[in-house]
C-alpha positions in Angstrom: 0.0 0.0 0.0 1.4 3.4 -1.0 2.2 5.6 2.0 1.1 9.3 2.3 3.9 11.6 1.1 3.4 13.8 4.2 3.7 10.9 6.7 6.1 11.7 9.4 6.5 15.4 8.2 3.2 16.6 9.6 1.7 16.7 13.1 -1.6 15.6 11.6 -2.5 11.9 11.5 -3.2 10.3 8.2 -6.9 10.1 7.5 -6.8 7.0 5.3 -5.0 5.4 2.3 -2.8 7.5 0.1 -5.0 7.7 -3.1 -4.6 11.4 -4.0 -1.7 11.7 -6.3 0.2 14.9 -7.1 -1.4 16.4 -10.2 1.9 17.5 -11.7 4.4 14.6 -11.2 2.0 11.8 -10.4 4.7 10.2 -8.3 3.8 11.1 -4.7 0.4 10.4 -3.2 -1.4 11.7 -0.1 -4.2 10.7 2.2 -5.9 14.1 2.0 -5.8 17.5 0.4 -4.7 19.0 3.8 -1.7 16.7 3.9 -0.9 17.5 0.2 -1.0 21.3 1.0 1.1 20.9 4.1 3.7 18.9 2.2 4.0 21.2 -0.8 6.8 23.4 0.7 9.0 20.2 0.6 7.6 18.5 -2.4 7.8 21.6 -4.8 11.6 21.2 -4.9 11.4 17.6 -6.1 8.2 17.8 -8.1 9.7 18.9 -11.4 12.5 16.3 -11.2 10.0 13.5 -10.4 7.8 14.6 -13.3 10.7 14.3 -15.7 11.5 10.8 -14.3 7.9 9.8 -14.7 7.9 11.0 -18.3 10.9 8.7 -19.1 9.6 5.8 -17.1 8.5 3.9 -20.2 12.2 3.4 -21.1 12.6 1.2 -18.0 10.1 -1.3 -19.4 12.0 -2.0 -22.6 13.2 -5.6 -22.6 13.5 -8.1 -25.6 11.5 -10.8 -23.9 8.0 -12.1 -25.0 6.9 -11.9 -21.4 8.0 -8.2 -21.0 4.5 -6.8 -21.0 3.4 -9.3 -18.4 6.4 -8.7 -16.2 6.3 -4.9 -16.4 3.1 -3.0 -17.2 0.7 -5.7 -16.2 2.4 -6.0 -12.8 2.2 -2.2 -12.4 -1.5 -2.3 -13.3 -2.0 -5.2 -10.8 -3.3 -7.5 -13.6 -0.4 -9.8 -12.8 1.6 -10.3 -9.6 5.1 -11.6 -9.2 3.6 -14.7 -7.7 1.3 -15.4 -10.7 4.2 -14.7 -13.1 6.2 -17.4 -11.4 3.2 -19.8 -11.1 2.6 -19.5 -14.8 6.1 -21.0 -15.3 5.9 -23.6 -12.5 8.6 -21.7 -10.6 6.7 -20.3 -7.7 8.4 -20.9 -4.3 10.9 -23.2 -6.1 14.5 -23.2 -5.1 16.4 -20.1 -6.2 13.1 -18.6 -7.3 11.6 -18.7 -3.8 12.3 -15.2 -2.7 11.2 -13.5 -5.9 7.7 -12.9 -4.7 6.0 -11.5 -1.5 4.9 -14.8 -0.1 8.5 -16.1 -0.3 10.2 -12.9 0.7 10.9 -13.7 4.4 14.2 -15.5 4.7 14.5 -18.2 7.3 17.8 -19.7 8.6 16.9 -22.9 6.8 17.0 -21.1 3.5 20.7 -20.3 4.0 21.7 -23.8 5.0 22.2 -25.1 1.5 23.1 -23.6 -1.9 20.2 -24.6 -4.2 21.7 -25.7 -7.4 18.6 -26.2 -9.6 17.1 -23.9 -12.2 13.8 -25.8 -12.3 13.8 -25.5 -16.1 14.5 -27.6 -19.1 18.1 -27.6 -20.4 17.0 -25.5 -23.5 15.9 -22.7 -21.2 18.8 -22.2 -18.9 22.6 -21.9 -18.9 23.3 -25.2 -17.3 26.1 -26.2 -19.6 29.5 -25.0 -20.9 29.6 -21.9 -23.0 29.2 -23.0 -26.7 31.5 -20.3 -28.1 33.9 -17.7 -26.9 32.6 -14.2 -26.3 33.6 -12.2 -29.4 32.5 -8.8 -28.1 31.4 -7.4 -24.7 27.8 -8.1 -23.9 25.8 -4.9 -23.7 22.1 -6.0 -23.2 20.0 -9.0 -22.4 19.5 -10.0 -26.1 23.3 -10.2 -26.6 23.6 -12.4 -23.5 20.8 -14.7 -24.6 22.2 -15.0 -28.1 25.7 -15.8 -26.8 24.4 -18.4 -24.4 22.0 -19.8 -27.0 18.9 -19.4 -24.7 15.5 -18.5 -26.2 14.1 -15.2 -25.2 11.0 -16.8 -23.6 13.3 -18.1 -20.9 12.8 -16.3 -17.5 16.4 -16.8 -16.3 17.2 -13.1 -16.5 15.0 -12.6 -13.5 17.8 -14.3 -11.5 20.8 -13.6 -13.7 20.6 -9.9 -13.2 23.0 -10.4 -10.2 26.0 -11.8 -12.1 25.3 -9.8 -15.2 25.3 -6.6 -13.2 28.7 -7.6 -11.8 29.9 -8.2 -15.4 28.5 -4.8 -16.5 30.0 -3.1 -13.5 33.5 -4.4 -14.4 33.0 -3.3 -18.0 32.0 0.2 -17.0 34.9 0.6 -14.6 37.3 -0.7 -17.3 35.9 1.5 -20.0 37.1 4.7 -18.3 40.3 3.2 -17.0 39.2 3.0 -13.4 40.4 -0.6 -12.9 44.1 -1.3 -12.2 45.8 -3.9 -14.3 44.5 -7.3 -13.6 46.7 -10.4 -14.4 44.7 -13.5 -13.5 42.7 -12.7 -10.3 39.9 -10.2 -9.7 39.0 -9.3 -6.2 35.5 -7.8 -5.5 34.1 -6.4 -2.3 30.3 -6.8 -2.6 28.4 -4.7 -0.1 24.9 -5.2 1.3 23.9 -8.6 -0.1 20.4 -9.6 0.8 18.1 -11.7 -1.4 21.1 -13.0 -3.4 22.4 -14.8 -0.3 19.7 -17.4 -1.0 20.5 -17.4 -4.7 24.2 -18.0 -4.6 24.2 -20.5 -7.5 23.4 -17.8 -10.0 27.0 -16.5 -9.4 28.2 -19.7 -11.0 27.5 -17.9 -14.3 30.6 -15.8 -13.6 32.6 -18.8 -14.8 31.2 -18.2 -18.2 31.4 -14.4 -18.1 35.1 -14.3 -16.9 36.6 -17.6 -18.2 40.2 -16.5 -17.9 40.1 -15.0 -14.4 39.9 -16.2 -10.9 37.2 -14.2 -9.2 37.0 -13.8 -5.4 34.0 -12.0 -4.0 33.7 -10.9 -0.4 30.0 -10.5 0.5 29.8 -8.0 3.4 26.7 -6.8 5.1 24.3 -7.1 8.1 22.0 -9.5 6.3 24.8 -12.2 6.1 23.6 -14.9 8.5 25.8 -15.4 11.6 26.6 -19.0 10.9 28.1 -18.0 7.5 30.2 -15.2 9.0 33.9 -16.0 8.1 32.9 -18.8 5.7 34.6 -19.5 2.4 32.9 -21.2 -0.5 34.1 -22.3 -4.0 31.5 -22.4 -6.8 32.1 -25.1 -9.3 30.1 -26.0 -12.4 26.9 -24.3 -13.3 23.4 -24.5 -11.8 21.6 -27.5 -13.1 18.4 -28.1 -15.3 15.5 -30.4 -14.7 16.5 -33.1 -17.2 18.0 -36.3 -15.6 20.1 -37.2 -18.7 21.5 -33.7 -19.2 25.3 -33.3 -19.4 25.1 -31.0 -16.3 23.7 -33.9 -14.2 26.0 -36.6 -15.6 29.1 -34.6 -14.7 27.8 -34.2 -11.1 26.8 -37.9 -10.7 30.2 -39.0 -11.8 31.8 -36.7 -9.2 33.4 -34.7 -12.0 33.5 -31.0 -12.6 33.3 -28.9 -15.7 36.6 -28.8 -17.5 37.4 -25.2 -16.4 40.9 -24.0 -16.9 42.9 -24.1 -13.6 43.5 -20.3 -14.1 39.8 -19.6 -13.6 37.3 -20.0 -10.8 34.8 -18.3 -8.5 35.0 -18.2 -4.8 33.0 -16.4 -2.1 33.7 -15.1 1.4 31.1 -13.9 3.9 31.3 -11.2 6.5 28.4 -10.1 8.8 28.3 -6.4 9.6 28.9 -3.0 8.0 31.9 -2.4 5.7 33.3 0.5 7.7 33.4 -1.6 10.8 34.9 -4.7 9.2 37.2 -3.3 6.5 40.5 -3.7 8.5 39.9 -7.4 8.9 38.6 -7.9 5.4 41.5 -6.0 3.9 44.0 -8.3 5.6 42.7 -11.0 3.3 42.1 -9.1 0.1 42.4 -5.5 -1.1 39.7 -5.1 -3.7 40.1 -4.1 -7.4 36.5 -2.9 -7.3 33.7 -2.5 -4.8 30.1 -3.2 -5.9 27.0 -2.2 -3.9 23.8 -3.5 -5.4 20.4 -1.8 -4.6 22.3 0.2 -2.1 19.7 2.8 -0.9 22.5 5.2 0.1 20.2 8.1 0.7 17.8 6.0 2.8 20.4 4.6 5.3 22.7 6.8 7.4 25.0 3.8 7.9 26.3 4.4 4.4 27.9 7.7 5.2 31.0 6.3 7.0 31.3 3.7 4.3 31.4 6.4 1.6 34.0 8.2 3.7 36.0 5.0 3.8 35.7 4.4 0.0 36.9 7.9 -0.6 40.0 7.3 1.5 40.6 3.9 -0.1 40.4 5.3 -3.6 38.9 2.1 -5.0 36.5 2.2 -8.0 33.0 1.6 -6.7 29.9 0.8 -8.7 26.5 1.2 -7.1 23.0 0.4 -8.2 19.5 1.3 -7.0 15.9 0.6 -7.7 14.8 3.8 -9.4 16.2 7.0 -10.8 15.1 9.1 -7.8 17.0 6.9 -5.4 20.0 7.0 -7.6 19.8 10.8 -7.8 19.5 11.2 -4.0 22.4 8.8 -3.6 24.6 10.8 -6.0 23.8 14.0 -4.1 24.9 12.3 -0.8 28.1 10.9 -2.4 29.2 14.2 -4.0 28.5 16.0 -0.6 30.8 13.5 1.2 33.5 13.2 -1.4 33.4 16.8 -2.8 33.8 15.2 -6.3 31.3 14.4 -9.1 30.5 10.8 -9.9 33.1 9.0 -12.0 30.3 7.2 -13.8 27.0 9.2 -14.1 23.6 7.8 -13.2 22.4 5.6 -16.1 20.0 2.8 -16.9 21.5 -0.7 -16.3 20.9 -2.8 -19.4 21.1 -5.9 -17.1 18.4 -4.7 -14.6 15.9 -7.4 -13.5 13.1 -7.6 -16.1 10.4 -8.1 -13.4 9.1 -4.9 -11.9 8.9 -4.5 -8.1 5.5 -4.5 -6.3 4.2 -2.1 -3.7 6.9 0.5 -3.9 7.0 3.8 -1.9 6.5 5.9 -5.0 4.5 5.5 -8.2 7.8 5.4 -10.1 8.4 1.9 -11.5 11.3 0.2 -9.7 13.4 -2.7 -10.8 16.2 -4.5 -9.0 19.6 -3.2 -10.1 17.8 -0.6 -12.3 20.1 2.4 -12.3 23.9 2.2 -12.1 26.6 4.8 -11.3 30.1 5.0 -9.9 32.5 6.7 -7.6 
């Protein structure tokens, strides 16, 4: 349910649901005209900016998939839910897909106990096997990834693969403006604020395919890391598996074998519970990062980010950040430039590998997608 835009900023109690939208931007809603009037002195400074974002919101819904209308506009219009989208594909509350809807959103300790390794899809629809051909050019959108991986566009795997593809895109962005130092055979990433992806760790196996000549080590650092994983190390081998019993991905596992990855490549994870600015001394003893990645950060919404931004400024490490909508990215950029006294090294832009399933029940009428906008320090 949308919250009243004046909630918390007015002494008056809300009189009901927020159904009265601003007539100019259409983004913020109010419970009553009195609350709308009381909030105008604050809202007038953001109204024009939000109006422009709303006018460009249609660009966020552009995906190459046959299910794009269902996953975007129909969810926004409440004709479809994230649950029904997954049910239609027999994926609802299944394995890695479990936390992609509201009824599977709460994470229990049991969900963290194992790394689910199943796509729940036929082999044709998922990247369960070795890459069929080398990557000739950098991938720049979902269509190029699906073509390279020989997956039909009706496959929903992008709903989960936005995590590793956003890492891939972050590295390409940092490298494109010479932010990354020279990397020989190992890439070290500090990944800040993981949440839902902690129950979807098998999707990171796709990094084997995306970075075939590198060893990747990712330190996942944040308060959502479960206590029993704190300090744990994990190596990801092979790819997540399909449904088919006789598929190559299953036969390799049954024989105790691994995919024939080059010994120079691999993906490993480390886990740390807590805030980066509290833990960085211990983490840096083990690995100084080539790049820091902070997905769906919400920098403007959480004051705990301020000391972390100060730390990143002092470390002088390229940092790529994403957020759910343009307004959140704009507010984050304002916070960052205030703290660092420097403009962003990578301006706010649409992430071509954002999740193609729109979020439900957001705080504003702006459409929101996981890893939607991307920018860098």
